[in-house]
GUMI-513293 format. One record per residue (C-alpha): residue in three letters; x, y, z. Coordinates in pm, whole numbers, padded with zeros to 5 digits, always signed. Each point is the difference from the previous one (the first is absolute). Layout:
<nodes>
ALAXYZ/...
</nodes>
This chain:
<nodes>
MET-10480+01039+13925/LYS-00342+00040-00047/PHE-00127-00114-00329/ARG-00276+00201-00204/PHE-00316-00169-00068/ARG-00346+00244-00033/GLY-00308-00176-00028/LEU-00325+00184+00036/VAL-00011+00326+00156/SER-00279+00069+00267/THR-00266+00208-00062/VAL-00079+00039+00382/ALA+00226+00292+00040/ALA-00027+00343+00182/ALA-00284+00231-00125/VAL+00063+00064-00393/MET-00008+00323-00110/SER-00238+00116-00227/ILE+00034+00008-00362/SER-00020+00362-00013/LEU+00336+00016+00149/LEU+00162-00117-00290/THR+00055+00148-00398/PRO-00177-00219-00251/VAL+00133-00039-00304/GLY-00217-00243-00217/GLN-00245-00270+00057/THR-00050-00310+00295/VAL+00169-00317-00130/LYS-00224-00297-00006/ALA+00069-00339-00015/ASP-00186-00289-00182/SER+00009-00341+00169/GLY+00325-00146-00029/ASP+00162+00291-00057/PHE+00290+00113+00257/GLU-00029+00356+00200/LEU+00331+00197+00113/ARG+00090+00301+00130/VAL+00342+00162-00039/LEU+00049+00234+00291/HIS+00343+00172-00131/LEU+00240+00327+00071/ASN+00285+00056-00134/ASP+00280+00315+00073/THR-00098+00087+00392/HIS+00310+00139+00027/ALA-00026-00015+00387/HIS-00284+00185+00019/LEU-00145-00121+00327/ASP-00202+00328+00098/ASN-00330-00176-00092/VAL+00106-00342+00058/ALA-00257-00081+00299/ARG-00277+00081-00281/ARG+00178-00194-00252/VAL-00043-00313+00224/THR-00338+00074+00020/ALA-00045+00025-00379/ILE+00140-00336-00041/LYS-00181-00142+00244/GLU-00316+00122-00099/ALA+00059-00085-00361/ARG+00085-00318+00135/ALA-00296-00074+00202/GLU-00288+00076-00350/VAL+00142-00281-00185/GLU+00077-00419+00067/ASN+00341+00025-00240/SER+00252+00248+00024/ILE+00387+00074-00011/LEU+00209+00237+00100/LEU+00325+00140-00204/ASP+00247+00277-00007/ALA+00153+00106-00292/GLY+00315+00101+00126/ASP+00170+00347+00123/VAL-00038-00040+00398/PHE+00287+00158+00104/SER+00145+00314-00043/GLY-00195+00371+00002/THR-00095+00081+00372/LEU+00178+00000+00365/PHE-00158-00312+00044/PHE+00250-00163-00247/ASN+00311+00229+00113/LYS-00097-00138+00400/TYR-00123-00361-00053/GLU+00158-00096-00360/GLY-00348-00173-00105/LEU-00049-00161+00281/ALA-00269+00195+00174/ASP-00200-00038-00379/LEU+00092-00351+00036/GLN-00168-00046+00349/PHE-00379+00154-00160/MET+00052-00220-00310/ASN+00037-00332+00277/MET-00290+00162+00153/ILE-00220-00023-00286/GLY+00126-00297-00126/TYR+00133+00062-00363/ASP+00015-00288-00240/ALA+00299+00124-00192/MET+00250+00275-00119/VAL+00225+00069-00296/PRO+00294+00215+00096/GLY+00042+00382-00174/ASN+00292+00152-00047/HIS-00048+00159+00289/GLU+00050-00295+00212/PHE+00386-00003-00086/ASP+00023+00368+00081/LYS+00242-00099+00343/GLY+00152-00295-00152/PRO-00076-00357-00015/GLU+00042-00078+00395/VAL-00273+00288+00082/PHE-00266-00230-00246/ALA+00090-00311+00124/GLU-00051+00102+00383/PHE-00314+00109-00185/ILE-00063-00325-00142/LYS+00086-00254+00326/GLN-00244+00223+00170/ALA-00301-00044-00260/GLU-00332-00244+00078/PHE-00053+00028-00364/PRO+00207-00118-00312/ILE+00169+00182-00224/VAL-00049-00059-00385/SER+00307+00115-00217/ALA+00055-00192-00367/ASN+00221+00208-00169/ILE+00283+00060+00310/ASP+00297-00220+00021/TYR+00090+00001+00394/SER+00247-00291-00059/ASN+00332+00189+00046/GLU-00152+00218+00270/PRO+00121-00165+00344/ALA-00250+00225+00195/LEU-00316-00150-00188/ASN+00071-00289-00184/SER-00110-00201+00293/LEU-00359+00144-00006/PHE+00029-00044-00350/LYS-00177-00389-00134/ASP+00011-00028-00336/GLU-00335-00228-00026/ILE-00372+00099-00045/GLY-00113+00064+00398/SER-00309-00259+00046/PRO-00066+00056+00273/ALA+00249+00328+00036/GLU+00210+00065+00309/ASP-00028+00302+00142/GLY+00330+00229+00032/THR+00093-00195-00328/ILE+00059+00139-00347/TYR-00114-00219-00299/PRO-00093+00054-00387/ALA-00368-00077-00003/ILE-00189-00141+00332/ILE-00359-00133-00045/LEU-00280+00076+00256/GLU-00265-00220+00110/VAL-00324+00227-00012/GLY-00321-00091+00023/GLY+00071-00383-00108/GLU+00155+00154-00294/LYS+00356+00029-00060/VAL+00138+00369-00183/GLY+00384+00061-00075/VAL+00183+00312+00041/PHE+00327+00089-00126/GLY+00204+00287+00034/LEU+00191+00274-00180/THR+00198+00300+00116/THR+00133+00244-00249/PRO+00393-00059-00141/GLU+00102+00391+00041/THR-00012-00100+00357/ALA+00362-00095-00048/PHE+00092+00335-00079/LEU-00324+00150+00217/ALA+00096-00132+00336/ASN+00292-00122+00146/PRO-00034-00423-00012/GLY+00399-00021-00034/GLU+00170-00208-00305/ASN-00113-00325+00146/VAL-00386+00021-00091/VAL-00087-00016-00368/PHE-00319+00111-00134/GLU-00133-00236-00298/ASN-00219+00092-00340/GLU-00352+00072+00119/ILE-00151-00185-00278/GLU+00171-00253-00022/LYS+00002-00084+00372/ALA-00422+00053-00013/LYS-00010-00273-00352/GLU+00187-00267+00285/ALA-00224+00094+00266/VAL-00322-00037-00159/GLU+00141-00299-00186/GLN+00101-00201+00360/LEU-00359+00107+00208/GLU-00171-00160-00369/GLN+00221-00319-00004/ARG-00168-00049+00400/GLY-00315+00038-00113/ILE-00044+00381+00094/ASN-00278+00236-00206/LYS-00043+00253+00184/ILE+00340+00220+00012/ILE+00066+00327+00119/ALA+00298+00217-00056/LEU+00143+00230+00318/THR+00210+00212-00195/HIS+00178+00338+00079/LEU+00079+00093-00356/GLY-00191+00272-00047/TYR-00306+00060-00197/THR+00137+00017-00341/TYR+00204-00314+00065/ASP-00320-00127+00153/VAL-00162+00075-00337/GLU+00281-00179-00211/LEU+00000-00331+00257/ALA-00390-00004-00110/LYS+00117+00000-00377/GLN+00275-00237+00002/VAL-00094-00284+00264/GLU-00269-00228-00054/GLY-00189-00152+00319/ILE-00012+00253+00250/ASP-00279+00106+00127/ILE+00047+00285+00190/ILE+00283+00248+00056/VAL-00021+00186+00359/GLY+00274+00283-00113/GLY+00260+00212+00158/HIS+00299+00284-00010/SER-00202+00217-00181/HIS-00234+00159+00235/THR-00279-00034-00209/GLN-00362+00023+00092/LEU-00198-00187-00216/ASP-00405+00024+00054/GLU-00086-00310-00194/PRO+00210-00227-00117/VAL+00158-00033-00339/VAL-00090-00270-00180/PHE+00188-00180-00298/ASN-00136-00326-00228/GLU-00329+00122+00137/ASP-00202-00248-00273/THR+00223-00299+00063/GLU+00204-00075+00322/PRO+00033+00331+00174/THR+00270+00147+00186/ILE-00083+00272+00264/VAL+00259+00301+00102/VAL-00089+00147+00348/GLN+00213+00227+00234/ALA-00098+00196+00278/LYS+00186+00361-00029/GLU+00230+00058+00327/TYR+00087+00052+00378/SER-00304-00182+00097/GLU-00278+00253-00106/TYR-00162-00335-00121/LEU-00110-00356+00014/GLY-00004-00124-00307/LYS-00340-00266-00018/LEU-00016-00215-00296/ASP-00298-00278-00030/VAL+00036-00227-00278/VAL-00173-00295-00119/PHE+00172-00270-00171/ASN-00170-00287-00146/LYS+00069-00403-00014/ASP+00304+00061-00242/GLY+00154+00278+00234/VAL-00098+00269-00324/LEU-00108+00327+00182/THR-00408+00074-00093/SER-00023+00315+00207/TRP+00166+00267+00221/ASN-00058+00279+00211/GLU+00269+00237+00146/GLU-00085+00268+00325/LEU+00322+00215+00165/VAL-00106+00056+00348/HIS+00084+00309+00088/ILE+00118-00036+00308/ASP+00037+00331+00098/ALA-00340+00109-00096/LYS-00188+00216+00239/ASP-00372+00098+00086/GLU-00155+00349-00092/ASN+00132+00056+00419/GLY+00369-00050-00100/GLN-00020-00328+00163/TYR+00160-00328-00144/LEU-00290-00225-00162/ILE+00240-00276+00106/PRO+00066-00116+00405/SER+00337-00038+00109/ASP+00079-00357+00077/GLU+00029+00021+00375/GLU+00313-00304+00033/ALA+00165+00184-00286/GLN+00012+00318+00143/LYS+00122-00082+00355/LEU+00276-00128-00215/TYR+00057+00305-00261/GLU+00042+00196+00318/GLU+00242-00198+00220/LEU+00211+00042-00360/LEU-00072+00370-00022/GLY+00204+00102+00329/PRO+00348-00013-00135/ILE-00143+00167-00332/GLU-00161+00293+00188/GLU+00335+00017+00179/LEU+00158+00009-00308/LYS-00158+00253-00156/ALA+00004+00221+00219/GLU+00381+00170-00022/ILE-00038+00333-00222/VAL+00328+00016-00226/GLY-00155+00322-00183/THR-00253+00240-00114/SER-00144+00079-00360/ASP-00187+00328-00069/VAL-00146-00168-00304/PHE-00176-00368-00060/LEU+00279-00208-00183/ASN-00144-00207-00293/GLY+00049-00385+00048/GLU-00260-00098-00187/ARG+00046-00348-00182/THR-00107+00145-00352/PHE+00151+00311+00040/VAL+00370-00100+00085/ARG-00040-00239-00237/ARG-00111+00206-00302/GLY+00236+00340+00064/GLU+00127+00215+00216/THR-00129+00079+00369/ASN+00152+00206+00259/LEU+00063-00301+00255/GLY+00183-00163-00286/ASN+00208+00331-00026/LEU+00076+00031+00341/ILE+00102-00392+00086/THR+00288+00038-00329/ASP+00066+00338+00140/GLY+00096-00229+00360/MET+00158-00251-00256/LEU+00254+00277-00140/ALA+00047+00188+00283/ALA+00147-00294+00226/ALA+00154-00160-00323/LYS+00138+00327-00053/LYS+00199+00004+00373/ALA+00131-00361-00088/ILE+00130+00017-00288/PRO+00041+00383-00157/GLU-00015-00072-00369/THR-00375-00113+00025/THR-00263+00191-00224/LEU-00299-00162-00043/ALA-00282-00256+00167/LEU-00253-00223-00099/GLN-00268-00185+00203/ASN-00202-00190-00126/GLY-00395+00063+00020/GLY-00111-00345+00115/GLY+00256+00051+00335/ILE-00273+00286+00090/ARG-00237-00157+00177/ALA-00238+00295+00134/SER-00025+00350+00088/ILE+00085+00230+00260/ASP-00271+00264+00150/LYS+00057+00339+00122/GLY+00126+00079+00257/GLU+00265-00215+00284/ILE+00106-00330-00221/SER+00062-00257+00246/LEU+00197-00291-00047/GLY-00272-00212-00035/GLU-00117+00194-00331/VAL+00408-00013-00137/LEU+00013-00407+00025/THR-00300-00005-00129/THR+00037+00155-00271/MET+00360-00179-00013/PRO-00044-00300+00108/PHE+00251-00239-00162/GLY+00304+00134+00192/ASN+00215+00070-00370/THR+00361+00115+00088/LEU+00155+00281-00179/VAL+00238-00054-00282/THR+00193+00171-00299/LEU+00055-00144-00323/GLU+00266+00170-00275/LEU-00191+00045-00327/SER+00065+00120-00353/GLY-00305+00270-00095/ALA-00129-00274-00238/GLU-00021-00237+00326/VAL-00190+00273+00152/ILE-00241+00034-00293/GLU-00065-00385-00060/ALA-00111+00016+00376/LEU-00208+00288-00076/GLU-00095-00212-00254/ASN-00119-00307+00223/GLY-00162+00252+00232/VAL-00289+00096-00248/SER-00014-00322-00215/LYS-00306-00119+00199/ILE-00201+00337+00083/GLU-00286-00175-00159/GLU+00026-00307+00269/VAL+00081+00300+00318/ALA+00312-00222+00022/GLY+00174+00062+00332/ARG+00318+00076-00225/PHE-00111+00368-00060/PRO+00325+00201+00070/GLN-00063+00339+00251/VAL+00316+00136-00064/SER+00294+00320+00160/GLY+00227+00188-00144/MET-00146-00060-00345/LYS-00308+00020-00216/PHE-00123-00194-00289/THR-00275+00000-00277/PHE-00194-00311-00133/ASP-00249-00078-00234/ALA-00206-00273+00083/THR-00108-00038-00315/LYS+00276-00130-00126/PRO+00130-00352+00040/ALA+00135-00136+00295/GLY+00398+00062+00011/GLU-00077+00313-00269/ARG-00184+00225+00225/ILE+00295+00219+00150/VAL-00002+00354-00138/GLU+00249+00218+00210/VAL+00210-00053+00272/LEU+00132+00304+00156/VAL+00263+00008+00305/GLU+00039+00245+00236/THR+00334+00194+00028/GLU+00155+00316+00087/ASN-00119+00153-00268/GLY-00343-00139+00072/TYR-00188-00276-00231/GLU+00179-00088-00322/PRO-00033-00335-00212/ILE+00148-00299+00142/ASP+00304-00119-00143/LYS-00007-00357-00134/ASP+00364-00108+00023/ASN+00005+00197+00315/MET+00024-00226+00356/TYR-00211+00136+00239/VAL-00065-00159+00407/LEU-00335-00062+00046/ALA-00181-00062+00359/THR-00248-00267+00012/ASN-00105-00320+00210/ALA+00159-00299-00029/TYR-00340-00210-00094/ILE+00008+00175-00345/ALA+00361-00010-00055/ASN+00013-00361+00048/GLY-00275+00032-00282/GLY-00271-00009+00200/ASP-00369+00153-00223/ASP+00250-00113-00310/TYR+00279+00255+00043/GLN+00207-00276-00185/VAL+00285+00294-00089/PHE+00015+00115+00369/LYS+00098-00360+00128/LYS+00261-00068-00311/ALA+00156+00358+00136/LYS-00013-00172+00353/ASP+00104-00355-00211/GLU+00297+00214-00064/GLY+00141+00131+00338/ARG-00187+00360-00098/MET-00193-00025+00320/THR+00089+00176+00357/GLU-00249-00110+00279/LEU-00096+00242+00276/PHE-00136-00262+00219/VAL-00262+00308+00107/PRO-00381-00125-00034/ASP-00195+00184-00210/TYR-00247+00107+00367/GLU+00316+00159+00120/VAL+00131+00206-00259/PHE-00351+00168-00043/ASN-00022+00084+00402/ALA+00355+00132-00027/TYR-00139+00204-00319/LEU-00325+00127+00211/GLU+00234+00126+00303/GLU+00247+00151-00264/ILE-00224+00205-00175/GLY-00234+00075+00268/THR-00396+00083-00074/VAL-00038-00165-00352/LYS-00128+00209-00248/ALA-00001-00302-00326/THR-00153+00124-00302/PHE-00024-00091-00351/GLU+00276+00145-00213/GLY-00049-00148-00349/ARG+00282-00261+00013/ILE-00239-00248-00164/LEU-00146+00082-00356/GLN-00241-00126-00267/SER+00055+00119-00340/ILE-00344+00098-00127/HIS-00044-00052-00386/ASP-00267+00286-00080/MET+00175+00289+00211/LYS+00326+00192-00111/SER+00216+00155+00310/THR-00126+00368-00139/ASP-00354-00096+00033/PHE-00215+00153+00325/GLY-00015-00232+00253/PHE+00267-00217-00120/GLU+00162+00008+00310/ALA-00303+00013+00192/ALA-00097-00337-00148/GLN+00341-00195+00029/GLU-00054+00031+00331/ILE-00332-00035+00055/VAL+00052-00374-00189/ALA+00339-00040+00170/ARG-00202+00048+00352/ASN-00280-00302-00166/ILE-00239+00271+00089/VAL-00127-00060-00395/PRO+00193-00307-00217/LEU+00052+00045-00351/GLU-00200-00190-00291/ASP+00237-00133-00289/GLY+00250+00247+00140/LYS-00258+00279-00013/PHE-00127+00259+00189/TYR-00257+00178-00215/PRO+00025+00373+00133/GLN-00299+00106-00142/ALA-00264-00215+00058/LYS-00227+00071+00310/VAL-00008-00095+00307/THR-00336-00147+00129/ARG-00075+00003+00377/ALA+00087-00386+00012/GLU+00334+00053-00094/ALA+00046+00296+00203/ALA-00133-00230+00307/ALA+00234-00216-00114/TRP+00331+00252-00024/LEU-00093+00120+00308/THR-00020-00326+00151/ASN+00361-00117-00086/ALA+00179+00356+00093/LEU-00183+00048+00303/MET+00070-00393+00068/LEU-00390-00008+00124/LYS-00184-00358+00132/ALA-00296-00105-00112/PRO-00306-00028+00269/GLU-00099-00350+00087/ASN-00337+00113-00230/VAL+00057+00142-00330/ASN-00361+00027-00128/VAL-00012+00333+00134/PHE-00187+00195-00323/THR-00281-00135-00172/ASP+00197-00021-00345/VAL+00322-00170+00171/ASP-00054-00375+00068/GLU+00283-00204+00081/SER+00033-00133-00316/HIS+00129+00335-00130/PRO+00353+00015-00075/TYR+00064+00297+00176/ALA-00195-00075+00291/GLU+00172+00001+00296/ALA+00200+00320-00145/ILE-00301+00190+00026/ALA-00085-00160+00331/ALA+00289+00103+00154/VAL+00009+00344-00149/LYS-00387+00031+00163/ASP+00140-00135+00322/ALA+00301+00278-00008/GLY-00236+00261-00051/ILE+00144+00077-00393/PHE-00330-00085-00142/ASN-00352+00084+00100/GLY-00232-00138-00318/TYR-00299+00183-00093/ALA-00332+00032+00211/ASP-00223-00263-00136/GLY+00360-00248+00087/THR+00140-00047-00298/PHE+00400+00024-00127/ARG-00029+00024-00331/PRO+00279-00157-00031/ASP+00071+00023-00409/GLN-00103+00360+00018/VAL+00309+00236-00094/LEU+00175+00158+00257/THR-00001+00443-00023/ARG+00255+00164+00111/GLU-00224+00170+00225/GLN-00067-00314+00195/MET+00342-00116-00019/ALA+00099+00320+00160/THR-00216-00107+00313/ILE+00095-00386+00006/LEU+00387+00135+00015/VAL-00097+00248+00275/ARG-00158-00276+00196/ALA+00240-00283-00085/PHE+00318+00226+00122/LYS-00141+00213+00267/LEU+00084+00284-00169/GLN-00059+00389+00218/LYS-00118+00288-00100/LYS+00275+00253-00029/ASP-00038+00437+00056/MET+00081+00107-00363/PRO-00212+00107-00301/VAL-00112-00291-00262/LYS+00120+00175-00326/LEU-00220-00220-00264/SER-00246+00211-00236/ASP-00323-00263+00001/LEU+00014-00108+00354/GLY-00362+00121-00038/HIS-00087-00239-00179/VAL+00067-00295+00199/SER-00312-00142+00200/ALA-00022+00076+00343/SER+00076-00339+00132/HIS+00349+00034-00134/LYS+00099+00342+00031/ALA+00162+00025+00310/ASN+00201-00299-00130/VAL+00101+00117-00300/GLU+00124+00309+00178/ILE+00197-00243+00294/LEU+00147-00211-00315/PHE+00166+00356-00150/GLN+00074+00142+00357/ASN+00184-00377+00070/GLY+00178+00048-00367/ILE-00146-00342-00167/THR-00154+00244-00299/LYS+00102+00329-00105/GLY-00233-00015-00297/SER+00014+00077-00325/ASN+00015+00345-00155/GLY-00144+00103+00322/LYS-00269-00283-00022/PHE-00099-00281+00189/ASN-00268-00157-00254/PRO-00205-00195+00276/HIS-00229-00158-00234/LYS+00183-00161-00253/GLN+00127-00366+00061/THR+00315-00081+00167/THR+00271-00171-00223/ARG+00215-00294+00125/VAL+00322+00219-00023/GLN-00214+00329+00176/PHE-00065-00280+00276/ALA+00325-00152+00016/VAL+00196+00393+00007/PHE-00270+00109+00294/LEU+00035-00324+00150/GLN+00397+00004+00011/ARG+00019+00322+00141/ALA-00286-00075+00245/LEU+00220-00302+00155/ASN+00342+00185+00004/LYS-00090+00333+00172/
</nodes>
C-alpha cells in the first residue's frame, strides 16, 4: 500500500490558465507573517459524469499550480447517474481520481447503490483514503477489513478511517467524514452497515483530532446543506465544512461565528459543472482569518463557443478508451417518442411529468400481466435521473434515466397505507427530495402549506366507473420498485408490508419493464394528465381559469406562494419569460447579459436570456428588456405565437377591436384566435389591457395542450 503524505505542491507546472476563466466571488485572501495559507479544491455529486473529465483534470492541475499549499477533496456520490457507472461501477471515475491525486473522499449514499461489495472494490483500487466517522463497518464482511478505527496519520491508500491528518506545507490539517444516515434507506448498504448520528460522531472526531494537537479541521460531508448548517451551529472546532448531497451551488462561503472562531460551509453544485476553489488563511492558533471561494466553471466557453479550459491529453486519451464500450451500449434503439419526456430533477421531484406517467404506466402494465389484481403503481422521483429527447429512444438513454436496475415488485396495501405512502412522498417537497411519487392508476391532490404527514387532501383511484375516492379499508395491489419496497426513500409503510409477507417479487429490472412497454405501445405520446395536483387557497373550482392554474402549477411552470396563485395579479415581462422557460424546458445560453437592463444578478436573468435565445422575446430597439413592465395582451399573443410556432389559418377573425391592435402584433392576435387559444371576451380582445396571471395561465394551458 502507498501512504498519503502531501508536502509543498510545486508552483512550476503546465501553463497557468488566466484568472479571467474563473468566476470571482470576494477578494483575494492575504496572510500575515506566520499565518498559514491553504487552498481546498473540492467536488461533490459528480455521479459518473465524465464528459468533461479531461477539462476537470486540467482545472485541478492549474488551480494547484497557482499556490504552494493545496488539498483535493471529494464530498461523495461519485457513483450512479450515467452509463459509465452502469458499465464500470465507479472504477472509470476512480482512474481519473487516481490520475490527478485526491487527498480524501467521504462516501455518499450512492456509493452503496450496488451494495457493500461494489463499494469495497472501489476502495481497494483507490489511491487515496476514505474518511468516514459515522458509519460502523465492523459487521460487514466486504468492508470491515478495509476499515481502521484510528486517526490515519499518515493515512494508507485504499483504507477507511474516521479521520486523517494531512501534512501540507509543514502544517497538519485534520479531515473527517460524515455521511447522511438516510443512506440506510436511500441506497442498498445491507443490514450489516450501521449509520450513526452525525452530530455526535463529529464531536468525537473533533475531540480526537484536537487531542493530537490538530487545530485546523475540515469536515468532509455528504449530509446536505441544511444539515451542514446544523453541523456548523452545533459542533465547535470545525473550521471548514466541505459538503455534498443536496447538489447546492454556494457561490461564496456561508459563514458562522465570524466574530469568534469562524466555521465556513462550501459546496460545488453537481455533475462536475464546477471545481470548488476555496482559499483560506489560518492564524498561528488555527483560527480562520480570511477566506475566498471561487467556483471554476469547467465547461465555460468563449464567444466563439470554444471551451476556455483545455482538455488534459492523458485524461482525454483514457476517456476515449473508456468511451468505446459506452458508445456501443448507447446505440441500440428501443423505442420512439413524439414528445420530449421530462425527467429533470426539479420537475420529477416536485410534480407530475409525462415521463413519470410513462414509467409508472409501464410498471402497472407489467405487474398486471403477472398479478391481474394490480391497480396502482408508484415510482419515486429520485429513481428518474434524466430526460429523454423527442425521437428515437436508445438503450443508453433508458439506462441513463433509470440507472439503478431496480426490480419490479407488488405490495398488498390498504387504502390507508396508500395514503400514508403518498404522505411520505410529499413530506419533503421543499427539499426537492427523491421520495416524491410519480403514480399510475390514481390521482391525488396535496397541500404543501400543511405540516408533513397532513398534506394529502384527496386520493382518487381508477375504477371501471372512472376515478373514485380511495377506500381506506379496502386492499389494493400496488406495483413499485424493490428499492422503496424495502423502505428506500423512507417508504417505511412499504417495508412494513414487505416484512409482513405482503410483497411479491416479479424479478424484472426497471429498464426491461420500460423497454417492453415502449414496444407494446409503439410511438410514445405521453402527456400531462392531472394525476398530481396542488391545493390553491385563493381560487375556487368554479373560478375562471381554475383548471388552467392547477395545471400550470402542477407542471411546475410557476410555483404557488404560501399556497396562493394570485390570479388577478399582473404578469411582468420577466415573469412571462420564466413561465415560458419552464413550460418549454428552455436552456439559458452561456452569456446571460443579453439586455442592457438585465445583468447576471437579476433573478430572472437566465430565463430572460433563454427566451431571447429562443426568439420568443426580442426586447426593445434601445437594447432593453424592461423586465418589470407588465405584459399587455397583444404582447402575450406575440410571444405565445413565437413560443409554440403557431401558424396562420384560413379562417375569419371575429374580434370587433382588431383594428385597435398595434401593427406589430395584429397578425399574431389573428393567429392566436385562429388556433383557438383565444376566443375573445364579448367579441373583443382588449389588446392594450394588462395581462393577469390567470389569463396567461389559461392561454398557456391551451397552447400547451393544442
